Each structure stands twice: as C-alpha cells, then as structure tokens.
N, CA, C and O atoms as a GROMACS GRO file, in nm:
protein
  296
    1UNK      N    1  -7.303   4.059  15.921
    1UNK     CA    2  -7.255   3.947  15.979
    1UNK      C    3  -7.097   3.916  15.936
    1UNK      O    4  -7.009   3.890  16.018
    2UNK      N    5  -7.079   3.924  15.812
    2UNK     CA    6  -6.944   3.902  15.761
    2UNK      C    7  -6.832   4.011  15.815
    2UNK      O    8  -6.714   3.987  15.842
    3UNK      N    9  -6.894   4.126  15.821
    3UNK     CA   10  -6.805   4.242  15.864
    3UNK      C   11  -6.757   4.208  16.008
    3UNK      O   12  -6.642   4.236  16.041
    4UNK      N   13  -6.848   4.144  16.100
    4UNK     CA   14  -6.805   4.124  16.238
    4UNK      C   15  -6.698   4.018  16.232
    4UNK      O   16  -6.594   4.024  16.297
    5UNK      N   17  -6.730   3.917  16.146
    5UNK     CA   18  -6.620   3.798  16.133
    5UNK      C   19  -6.485   3.852  16.096
    5UNK      O   20  -6.382   3.809  16.148
    6UNK      N   21  -6.488   3.949  16.007
    6UNK     CA   22  -6.351   4.010  15.953
    6UNK      C   23  -6.289   4.075  16.085
    6UNK      O   24  -6.172   4.052  16.115
    7UNK      N   25  -6.366   4.151  16.160
    7UNK     CA   26  -6.318   4.213  16.272
    7UNK      C   27  -6.262   4.132  16.390
    7UNK      O   28  -6.164   4.165  16.456
    8UNK      N   29  -6.334   4.028  16.408
    8UNK     CA   30  -6.288   3.940  16.520
    8UNK      C   31  -6.186   3.852  16.462
    8UNK      O   32  -6.104   3.805  16.542
    9UNK      N   33  -6.175   3.823  16.348
    9UNK     CA   34  -6.050   3.748  16.290
    9UNK      C   35  -5.926   3.832  16.298
    9UNK      O   36  -5.821   3.791  16.348
   10UNK      N   37  -5.943   3.954  16.245
   10UNK     CA   38  -5.838   4.046  16.250
   10UNK      C   39  -5.772   4.062  16.411
   10UNK      O   40  -5.653   4.058  16.439
   11UNK      N   41  -5.880   4.080  16.501
   11UNK     CA   42  -5.833   4.087  16.631
   11UNK      C   43  -5.760   3.972  16.681
   11UNK      O   44  -5.657   3.985  16.748
   12UNK      N   45  -5.814   3.849  16.646
   12UNK     CA   46  -5.734   3.715  16.692
   12UNK      C   47  -5.599   3.711  16.627
   12UNK      O   48  -5.502   3.674  16.692
   13UNK      N   49  -5.589   3.750  16.496
   13UNK     CA   50  -5.446   3.751  16.446
   13UNK      C   51  -5.368   3.841  16.522
   13UNK      O   52  -5.264   3.794  16.569
   14UNK      N   53  -5.397   3.973  16.547
   14UNK     CA   54  -5.329   4.064  16.625
   14UNK      C   55  -5.274   4.013  16.764
   14UNK      O   56  -5.159   4.028  16.803
   15UNK      N   57  -5.371   3.955  16.829
   15UNK     CA   58  -5.339   3.902  16.964
   15UNK      C   59  -5.240   3.797  16.954
   15UNK      O   60  -5.144   3.790  17.030
   16UNK      N   61  -5.264   3.705  16.847
   16UNK     CA   62  -5.166   3.593  16.824
   16UNK      C   63  -5.035   3.652  16.787
   16UNK      O   64  -4.934   3.597  16.831
   17UNK      N   65  -5.024   3.758  16.711
   17UNK     CA   66  -4.911   3.812  16.670
   17UNK      C   67  -4.833   3.870  16.805
   17UNK      O   68  -4.712   3.854  16.813
   18UNK      N   69  -4.898   3.932  16.901
   18UNK     CA   70  -4.835   3.974  17.018
   18UNK      C   71  -4.767   3.854  17.089
   18UNK      O   72  -4.653   3.868  17.134
   19UNK      N   73  -4.835   3.736  17.100
   19UNK     CA   74  -4.800   3.618  17.154
   19UNK      C   75  -4.652   3.570  17.086
   19UNK      O   76  -4.552   3.538  17.150
   20UNK      N   77  -4.665   3.573  16.951
   20UNK     CA   78  -4.534   3.527  16.890
   20UNK      C   79  -4.425   3.632  16.900
   20UNK      O   80  -4.308   3.596  16.889
   21UNK      N   81  -4.455   3.752  16.919
   21UNK     CA   82  -4.355   3.849  16.928
   21UNK      C   83  -4.291   3.831  17.074
   21UNK      O   84  -4.169   3.844  17.087
   22UNK      N   85  -4.365   3.804  17.176
   22UNK     CA   86  -4.322   3.768  17.301
   22UNK      C   87  -4.220   3.649  17.289
   22UNK      O   88  -4.115   3.647  17.352
   23UNK      N   89  -4.253   3.566  17.216
   23UNK     CA   90  -4.166   3.439  17.194
   23UNK      C   91  -4.052   3.472  17.100
   23UNK      O   92  -3.975   3.380  17.071
   24UNK      N   93  -4.032   3.592  17.050
   24UNK     CA   94  -3.929   3.646  16.964
   24UNK      C   95  -3.932   3.574  16.830
   24UNK      O   96  -3.827   3.550  16.772
   25UNK      N   97  -4.053   3.538  16.778
   25UNK     CA   98  -4.061   3.468  16.643
   25UNK      C   99  -4.083   3.583  16.531
   25UNK      O  100  -4.164   3.676  16.541
   26UNK      N  101  -4.005   3.564  16.432
   26UNK     CA  102  -4.016   3.674  16.318
   26UNK      C  103  -4.140   3.663  16.246
   26UNK      O  104  -4.179   3.757  16.177
   27UNK      N  105  -4.212   3.547  16.258
   27UNK     CA  106  -4.348   3.521  16.218
   27UNK      C  107  -4.457   3.622  16.272
   27UNK      O  108  -4.564   3.643  16.214
   28UNK      N  109  -4.423   3.672  16.373
   28UNK     CA  110  -4.511   3.761  16.444
   28UNK      C  111  -4.547   3.889  16.353
   28UNK      O  112  -4.657   3.944  16.363
   29UNK      N  113  -4.452   3.929  16.267
   29UNK     CA  114  -4.479   4.047  16.196
   29UNK      C  115  -4.575   4.009  16.072
   29UNK      O  116  -4.656   4.090  16.029
   30UNK      N  117  -4.561   3.885  16.021
   30UNK     CA  118  -4.639   3.848  15.917
   30UNK      C  119  -4.801   3.827  15.974
   30UNK      O  120  -4.902   3.861  15.912
   31UNK      N  121  -4.796   3.767  16.098
   31UNK     CA  122  -4.934   3.755  16.161
   31UNK      C  123  -4.995   3.890  16.182
   31UNK      O  124  -5.112   3.911  16.151
   32UNK      N  125  -4.912   3.989  16.238
   32UNK     CA  126  -4.960   4.111  16.264
   32UNK      C  127  -5.017   4.182  16.134
   32UNK      O  128  -5.124   4.243  16.131
   33UNK      N  129  -4.938   4.168  16.038
   33UNK     CA  130  -4.964   4.229  15.901
   33UNK      C  131  -5.104   4.185  15.861
   33UNK      O  132  -5.189   4.269  15.833
   34UNK      N  133  -5.128   4.052  15.859
   34UNK     CA  134  -5.248   3.987  15.825
   34UNK      C  135  -5.374   4.039  15.907
   34UNK      O  136  -5.482   4.062  15.853
   35UNK      N  137  -5.346   4.056  16.048
   35UNK     CA  138  -5.438   4.110  16.137
   35UNK      C  139  -5.474   4.241  16.113
   35UNK      O  140  -5.593   4.271  16.119
   36UNK      N  141  -5.378   4.336  16.084
   36UNK     CA  142  -5.388   4.462  16.043
   36UNK      C  143  -5.455   4.500  15.924
   36UNK      O  144  -5.523   4.603  15.916
   37UNK      N  145  -5.433   4.403  15.810
   37UNK     CA  146  -5.490   4.422  15.701
   37UNK      C  147  -5.650   4.391  15.711
   37UNK      O  148  -5.733   4.454  15.646
   38UNK      N  149  -5.682   4.286  15.804
   38UNK     CA  150  -5.816   4.259  15.814
   38UNK      C  151  -5.894   4.384  15.898
   38UNK      O  152  -6.004   4.429  15.867
   39UNK      N  153  -5.824   4.423  15.996
   39UNK     CA  154  -5.871   4.538  16.070
   39UNK      C  155  -5.884   4.668  15.980
   39UNK      O  156  -5.974   4.748  16.003
   40UNK      N  157  -5.800   4.686  15.884
   40UNK     CA  158  -5.820   4.787  15.791
   40UNK      C  159  -5.948   4.779  15.702
   40UNK      O  160  -6.015   4.878  15.674
   41UNK      N  161  -5.973   4.665  15.664
   41UNK     CA  162  -6.092   4.622  15.582
   41UNK      C  163  -6.207   4.640  15.675
   41UNK      O  164  -6.309   4.695  15.632
   42UNK      N  165  -6.199   4.603  15.787
   42UNK     CA  166  -6.319   4.610  15.889
   42UNK      C  167  -6.344   4.762  15.924
   42UNK      O  168  -6.459   4.804  15.933
   43UNK      N  169  -6.244   4.837  15.942
   43UNK     CA  170  -6.258   4.980  15.977
   43UNK      C  171  -6.312   5.063  15.848
   43UNK      O  172  -6.380   5.164  15.863
   44UNK      N  173  -6.278   5.015  15.728
   44UNK     CA  174  -6.342   5.087  15.615
   44UNK      C  175  -6.493   5.040  15.600
   44UNK      O  176  -6.575   5.121  15.557
   45UNK      N  177  -6.528   4.922  15.632
   45UNK     CA  178  -6.663   4.874  15.625
   45UNK      C  179  -6.749   4.949  15.729
   45UNK      O  180  -6.866   4.977  15.703
   46UNK      N  181  -6.699   4.976  15.828
   46UNK     CA  182  -6.781   5.039  15.939
   46UNK      C  183  -6.760   5.183  15.950
   46UNK      O  184  -6.805   5.250  16.042
   47UNK      N  185  -6.688   5.230  15.850
   47UNK     CA  186  -6.665   5.389  15.832
   47UNK      C  187  -6.595   5.453  15.945
   47UNK      O  188  -6.620   5.568  15.981
   48UNK      N  189  -6.506   5.374  15.999
   48UNK     CA  190  -6.424   5.434  16.106
   48UNK      C  191  -6.296   5.472  16.058
   48UNK      O  192  -6.204   5.390  16.062
   49UNK      N  193  -6.275   5.606  16.006
   49UNK     CA  194  -6.158   5.651  15.930
   49UNK      C  195  -6.033   5.667  16.025
   49UNK      O  196  -5.923   5.634  15.982
   50UNK      N  197  -6.049   5.718  16.152
   50UNK     CA  198  -5.935   5.716  16.236
   50UNK      C  199  -5.876   5.573  16.251
   50UNK      O  200  -5.756   5.555  16.234
   51UNK      N  201  -5.958   5.474  16.284
   51UNK     CA  202  -5.917   5.361  16.296
   51UNK      C  203  -5.845   5.292  16.182
   51UNK      O  204  -5.749   5.216  16.198
   52UNK      N  205  -5.905   5.326  16.058
   52UNK     CA  206  -5.846   5.290  15.935
   52UNK      C  207  -5.715   5.339  15.904
   52UNK      O  208  -5.630   5.266  15.854
   53UNK      N  209  -5.693   5.473  15.934
   53UNK     CA  210  -5.568   5.528  15.924
   53UNK      C  211  -5.458   5.463  16.031
   53UNK      O  212  -5.343   5.440  15.994
   54UNK      N  213  -5.497   5.442  16.146
   54UNK     CA  214  -5.408   5.373  16.228
   54UNK      C  215  -5.374   5.241  16.188
   54UNK      O  216  -5.258   5.210  16.213
   55UNK      N  217  -5.454   5.144  16.125
   55UNK     CA  218  -5.438   5.022  16.070
   55UNK      C  219  -5.346   5.033  15.946
   55UNK      O  220  -5.263   4.945  15.929
   56UNK      N  221  -5.355   5.126  15.869
   56UNK     CA  222  -5.275   5.157  15.747
   56UNK      C  223  -5.133   5.182  15.789
   56UNK      O  224  -5.039   5.126  15.732
   57UNK      N  225  -5.116   5.273  15.899
   57UNK     CA  226  -4.990   5.298  15.942
   57UNK      C  227  -4.922   5.182  16.007
   57UNK      O  228  -4.801   5.160  16.000
   58UNK      N  229  -5.014   5.106  16.074
   58UNK     CA  230  -4.944   4.975  16.142
   58UNK      C  231  -4.892   4.877  16.047
   58UNK      O  232  -4.794   4.806  16.073
   59UNK      N  233  -4.968   4.870  15.916
   59UNK     CA  234  -4.928   4.780  15.813
   59UNK      C  235  -4.778   4.812  15.773
   59UNK      O  236  -4.693   4.723  15.760
   60UNK      N  237  -4.752   4.953  15.754
   60UNK     CA  238  -4.619   5.004  15.731
   60UNK      C  239  -4.517   4.962  15.833
   60UNK      O  240  -4.406   4.920  15.800
   61UNK      N  241  -4.555   4.976  15.956
   61UNK     CA  242  -4.471   4.937  16.070
   61UNK      C  243  -4.446   4.783  16.065
   61UNK      O  244  -4.332   4.743  16.088
   62UNK      N  245  -4.544   4.695  16.036
   62UNK     CA  246  -4.516   4.558  16.030
   62UNK      C  247  -4.421   4.526  15.922
   62UNK      O  248  -4.337   4.438  15.943
   63UNK      N  249  -4.424   4.587  15.807
   63UNK     CA  250  -4.315   4.555  15.703
   63UNK      C  251  -4.196   4.604  15.754
   63UNK      O  252  -4.097   4.531  15.744
   64UNK      N  253  -4.184   4.716  15.808
   64UNK     CA  254  -4.057   4.769  15.861
   64UNK      C  255  -4.002   4.676  15.958
   64UNK      O  256  -3.886   4.635  15.949
   65UNK      N  257  -4.082   4.642  16.051
   65UNK     CA  258  -4.038   4.559  16.166
   65UNK      C  259  -3.986   4.415  16.106
   65UNK      O  260  -3.886   4.360  16.153
   66UNK      N  261  -4.058   4.361  16.000
   66UNK     CA  262  -4.008   4.245  15.948
   66UNK      C  263  -3.870   4.252  15.883
   66UNK      O  264  -3.780   4.171  15.906
   67UNK      N  265  -3.862   4.350  15.805
   67UNK     CA  266  -3.732   4.377  15.733
   67UNK      C  267  -3.613   4.398  15.838
   67UNK      O  268  -3.504   4.343  15.820
   68UNK      N  269  -3.637   4.478  15.949
   68UNK     CA  270  -3.546   4.492  16.040
   68UNK      C  271  -3.502   4.361  16.113
   68UNK      O  272  -3.384   4.332  16.136
   69UNK      N  273  -3.613   4.284  16.147
   69UNK     CA  274  -3.577   4.153  16.227
   69UNK      C  275  -3.496   4.065  16.129
   69UNK      O  276  -3.404   3.993  16.170
   70UNK      N  277  -3.530   4.073  15.999
   70UNK     CA  278  -3.461   3.983  15.897
   70UNK      C  279  -3.316   4.010  15.894
   70UNK      O  280  -3.234   3.919  15.897
   71UNK      N  281  -3.277   4.156  15.888
   71UNK     CA  282  -3.151   4.203  15.890
   71UNK      C  283  -3.082   4.162  16.005
   71UNK      O  284  -2.968   4.118  15.992
   72UNK      N  285  -3.134   4.168  16.115
   72UNK     CA  286  -3.061   4.139  16.251
   72UNK      C  287  -3.033   3.974  16.264
   72UNK      O  288  -2.948   3.924  16.337
   73UNK      N  289  -3.115   3.907  16.185
   73UNK     CA  290  -3.104   3.754  16.199
   73UNK      C  291  -2.970   3.702  16.125
   73UNK      O  292  -2.914   3.597  16.154
   74UNK      N  293  -2.932   3.783  16.037
   74UNK     CA  294  -2.807   3.736  15.949
   74UNK      C  295  -2.690   3.766  16.006
   74UNK      O  296  -2.585   3.736  15.950
   0.00000   0.00000   0.00000
C-alpha cells in the first residue's frame, strides 16, 4: 500500500513540475527532483530497473536544469 502511495505522490509532483515549468518557474526543477526521487524509490521497490535508471538520469537533469536556470536569471 505504501509503495503505491509513493508512486502516485511522485507522479503528482512530476505533473505539478510540468505545470510550474510551463509558467517558467524555477521551482519546477525542485518539484521535478522530488517527484523523480520518489519515482526512483518506487521503481526500486517494484523492481523496475529500466524505470529506475530513467529516474536516476532525470535526477541529474533536474540538477543541471536548476543550475542553468539560476545562471540565466542573474
């Protein structure tokens, strides 16, 4: 039951991150990071290694995107 909660919460964060990105909010990267972290945990719990690898890569892209957006804001 807790595993499903983690998966749905991660999904919600990711979708909200897309909304924030469309609004050009730098916070979108933080929300996406949290969502992808939850989805990584979820993927490991359900033993979905390709999905876990994708979410690990997306975590790196979230950090990169946040840094780039911060550089462009100054």
